[in-house]
N, C-alpha and C positions, 0 to 999 in steps of 0.2 A: 503494499499499499503507500504511496506517496504522500510526503507532509502538501498538510491542510493550505493555501497558499492565497493570499486578501491582495488585489491588482483591480485599478483601474479598468472597469470592464470595456473591451475592443468590439469592432464591429463585427468580429467574430465567432464571441460571445452570446449573440442573441439566438441565433437558434438552439445551445441547450439551453439559455434562463427560459425559453419560451416552452420545454420541454420540465424543466425541472417546476415552471410556473402551474404546468397540466397536471404534476403530483401531485403538486400542494392544492390546486384544486376539487381535485378528485375527493381528498382526503378533509377536508376544512370548507369547501366550498369560498374558498380568499383566490381571488373574488368574488364574488357571489356571484352575478353575470358573465361567465368566461366571452371577454371581449372577441369582439367583430376582429380587428387587428392586433393579435398578441404581441403582436413588438413593436407596435407603438405605443401602446398603451403603456411599454415600461421604459416608453422614454417622453412621459407628460412636457408639454412644455417649457412649465416652470423648472426644471430639469437646469442643477450646475453638474452636481456629479456622481455617478454611480461607479459604484466597486460591485468587484464577483469574489466568490470563495470558491475554487476549482481543485479539487485531487486529480493530479494529471489533465486530463483534458476535461476533465468531470467536471458543468457546472451545482454549487451545491447551495450557492445562496446566492440573494442580490439585496444591493441596496441602493437608494436613490435620497439623495440630500435636493432638495426643490426648494423654492419661494413658497412660506405660509403661503396659505387663503387670510385673509380678515378674520374671520369667524376662528382659527384658533387662537394667532394671537390675542384677538379679545376673551378666548378663553385662560389663556393664559397670565394676561394682564400685561405685554408686552407692547410695542411697535412690534410692525413685521420687518420695518428692515433692520433690527435687531436679532432678528430670529433664519431658522433656517428648519429645514421639517423632512423627515427621515418621512419615504414614502415607496412605495414598491418593494417591501420587504417582504421577503418571503427565503424556508430550507424547504429547500427538498424533501420529502417526505420518508426516502432513504435514509437520508442525512442526518436527524436531528440527533439530540444529544450525545454530539460530535464538541460543539463548543464553537458551530457556523456562527449563532446569533450575537453571540456575546462579542468575536473578534466586528462583526460586520457594525455594533452597536458600540464598540469602540472606537471604529476607523470612522463611523460618521462623528463621534464624538473628540477625537484629533481634530480633524479635518474643520469642524465649525472652530473648535476654541483658535485653529491658524487663521480663521477669518475673522474670529473677533464675533463669532455669533451665538445666541445658546440654541442646540440643539433642544427640538420638539416634537410631539407625533401623536397621531390619534389614534384610537385601536373601537374597536367595535365592542361592547360593553358584555356580549354573547362568546367577545374571544379570548377564552379563558386561561387556556394556553397559555397564549402572548400576556394577558395581561400579567399573569403570574411570571415570565421571565421577567419582563420589565420591571415592575415591581423584587425582584430579586436580582438583578442589576440595577438598583437604587432611584432608579429613574423618580420621579416627582408625581405622583397625581394630584392637578390643580381642577379639575374642572370635569361637568359631564353635562352634553347636551343633543338634543335631539336632530338628529339627520335628515338628510328628505331622499332616502332609499330604504326601501324593503329589504330585511332580511331573509336568508335562505327559509326561515321558518315561518315567515309571511311578516312582521313583529317591524314595527318604525325603529328601526336602527337607534338607536342610542348610545353617542361616545363618551369616550371616555379621553381628557387631553393629557399628555405627560410631560415635564420639561426635564433634559440631564441633569442625572445627580451633582454633578460638577458645574454646572453654571450660576453665576450670580450675576442678574442685572448688573451693569455702570450704575453708577451713583447715576440719579435723578430719575430712575425709575422706569415711567411713561412718557418722560420726556422725549 
């Protein structure tokens, strides 16, 4: 078995990312509805950075850092210009419990800090395994809000907002 490697996502990785995402969708219904264009879904317009964790040539995990929406900024109580959002974050079903998710979250925190930004994320309240991961990793729960979409089990999504464990807002908070 090769060592796990985390690196910026390359164009050649996208097919492997889609394959890994398919395992997550089958196991967890993330995303709830399979995207018409999964490669496009992995590259949102607001994307700033993207990483993969690979074992040899196999993509095991994926994470994007993106500009946050105003709703998330309001939820965490900071201006969006001071934040960066974790998005399109997943670990293939067969690669769980190998430290892939923690490595990706650590990379997100490292890069956000280098950019002078606070990493934040949202997770649907029914995603209990993801919530447990974030809380074990020290991410701070800050707010809940209703989303505008329906979960796989037919209820209105309830989002939980988190901020990275090490982020301290610059003096002036909301300024």
